[in-house]
N, C-alpha and C positions, 0 to 999 in steps of 0.2 A: 448210495442212499436208496436207490430202488431195491437193491438186494436186501438191505436191512428192513425196509418196510414190508417186503414180502415175507421175511422170516418172522417178523412181529405178528403179522396177520395170521400166519400159519400156526404160531404158538398159541394165539388167542383161540383159534379154531379148535386146536387139539385140547386145550384146557376146557373149553366149553363142552366138547364131546365127552370128555372124561367125567365132568361133573354131571352131565345128563345121564350117562350110563350109571354113574355112582348113585344118583337119585333113584333110577329105575330098580337097581339091585336093592337099595335100601327099602323101598316100598314093598318089593316082592318078598323080602325076608319077613317084614312085619305082617303082611297079609297071609302068607303061608303059615306063619306061626299062629296067628289068630284063628285061622280056619281049622288047623289041626288040633287046637287045644280048646275044648269047650269048658264051660265053667264047672262041669261035673267031674273033670279029671285033670285039673291043673297039676303040673309037676313042679317040684322045687322044694324049698325049705319053708315050712309052715311055722309061723310064729303067732302065738296068742297075745294080743295086746291087753294090758291091764287097765288102760285109761284111754279115754277118747280125747283127741286133740281138737283144736279150733278148726283145723282142716276137715277132720271127720265130721264135726258138727255142721260145717258148711255144706258138705256133700249130702249129709242126711237131710238137712232142711231143704236143699235144692230139689231132691228127688222124692221126698216123702210128702204126702198130703197131710192136712190137719188131722185126719183120722188115724194116722199111723202111730201116734203116741210119741214118747220121748226118745232119746238116743238109744241105740240098740243094746241089748244085754250081752251079745256075743260079737266079738270083733277079732278077725284074724287077718294076717298078711302072708303072702308067699313071694318068694324070690327064686328065680331060675335064670339060666343063661339067656333065654330068649323072651321071657315074659315075667311079669310080676304084678301084684295088685293087692287090693283089699276087699274083704267081704264083711258085711254087716248083717246081723240077724236079730230081729226083735220078735220073740215068740212069747205071747202072754195068753194063758188059758186059766181056767179055774171055775169056781162056782159063783153064780151071780144071783143076788136077791132081786127078783122081778116083781114089782107091785102088780096087784090085780088091776086089770083094765088099763095097763100102761099105754101111754100114747106113743106114737112113732118117735117123737122127740125124746121121750124118756128112754125108750129102748136104744136109740142111737147113742145117748149119753152113757148108758150102762155098758154097752158093748164096744164103745169107742176105744181103739187101740188094742182090742182083743183079737188075737189071731197070729198069723205068721207073716212077717214083713221083712223083705230082704233087698239089699243093694250090693251089687258087685261093681268094682272098678278095676279093670284090667289094662295093663300097659304092655305093648309089644315092641320088639326091635332088638337089634344087636349091632354093636356092643352097648349102645345106649338105647333107651326107649324112644320110639319114633311115633307110635300111634296109640290111641286110647279108646276104649269102649266102656260104656256104663250100662248096666242092666238093673232093672228094679221090678219087683213083683210084690203084690199084696194079696194075701189070702185070708180075709177077715173071717171071724168065727161065724158071723151071720151075713151071708152074701146078699140077703134081701135088703139089708140096711146100708151096706157099704159095697162099693164096686170092687170086683176082683181085677187086678192089674197084672199085666205081663208085658213089659215094654223095654225099650232100649234106645240109645241114641246113635246106633250104627246104621249101616246099609245092609240090605238083604239081597243075596244072590242065591237063587234056588232055595236051599234050606239053611244056608250059612249066614251068620251075622258077622259082619266085618267092621272094624273101626273106621270112622271118618274124621275123627278129631286128631289133628296133627300136633305133636309136641315139638315145637320148632327148634329149641336148642339141640335136642337129640337128633332131629332130622338133619340139621345143618352139619353137625359133627360126623354123623354116620355117613352122609353123602361124601364128605371130604375123605373119610376113612376108606370107603370103597373105591373112590376115584384114585386114591394113592395106590391101592393094591393093583388096580388095573394098569396104572402107569408103570409100576414095577414089573408086571407081567410082560409088558411090551418093551420096556426100556432095557432090562437086563440082557435078553438075547441080542438086542441090537448093539449094546455096548460091548458084549463079548465078541460079536462078529467083527466089529470095527477094530478091536484090539488085535485080534488074530490076523486081520488083513494088514495092519500096520507092521506087525512083526514079520510078516512074509514079504514086506516091501511092496505092498499093493495099496492102491487108493482105498481109504476106508469107506467111500461111498459107492464106487462102482467096481472095485477090485482090479482096476487096470494097473499094470506094472508101473511103479514110480520111477521116473527118470531123474534128471538133475534139476527139475523145476520145482519150486515150492508150491506150485499149483498143479493139480492133475491135468495133464494135457488132453485127457479124454472128456472129463465132465466139468473141469474148472473148479473143483473143490480144493480149498486150501489144505495142505498136508500138515497135520499136527506134528510138532516136534521134528520138523524137517531137518534142522541142523543136527539134532541128536541122532539121526539115522546115518550121518556121515557124509551128507551131500553138502559140502561147503563150497562156496564160490571162490 
């Protein structure tokens, strides 16, 4: 019973360490990808969307102020192995009829929604998306009437913007994915080493020569397939 409890505790410890290491690798991949790809040079497959969905409208309304106008005129998406996201752009310019002696309120109403307004939503991670960052900017036609905005919901390290929003389904699956890879990297060499020792008539744990006992006389490890090796009582 004591040996079984020790084995169980060791198994739990190994699984915990694998999951922690898998989470670290998962976060590192997302952060490195987000730092190496700025919004000016995303790579992947660009697709132009012809219609805005309810999710697009929710994102636009969440980040845009009342001065930004309606939903964007231009909407694209990109997909790549390590990142993907959406970009929205509303650019409204033109001629405006301005009344003589117009008040500030009238000018604000005339120029409302005129200018360049942009929202980016980028997701990072592999094989699934783990983290997200959103950036939004407003460059109104008349900056005296409306504020110029350049903001984001990420963290700043030096000159880099990195995401702080975790996409939990992808984070959990990616963590298990990397933990499984780490387990394979350690398990395969050990499995091969044990099989070679057994074929050589050695204890799979300590490589001590196997005698006629089903348990290694050196370390006490049970010998797998003892009868199959020809050691019959």
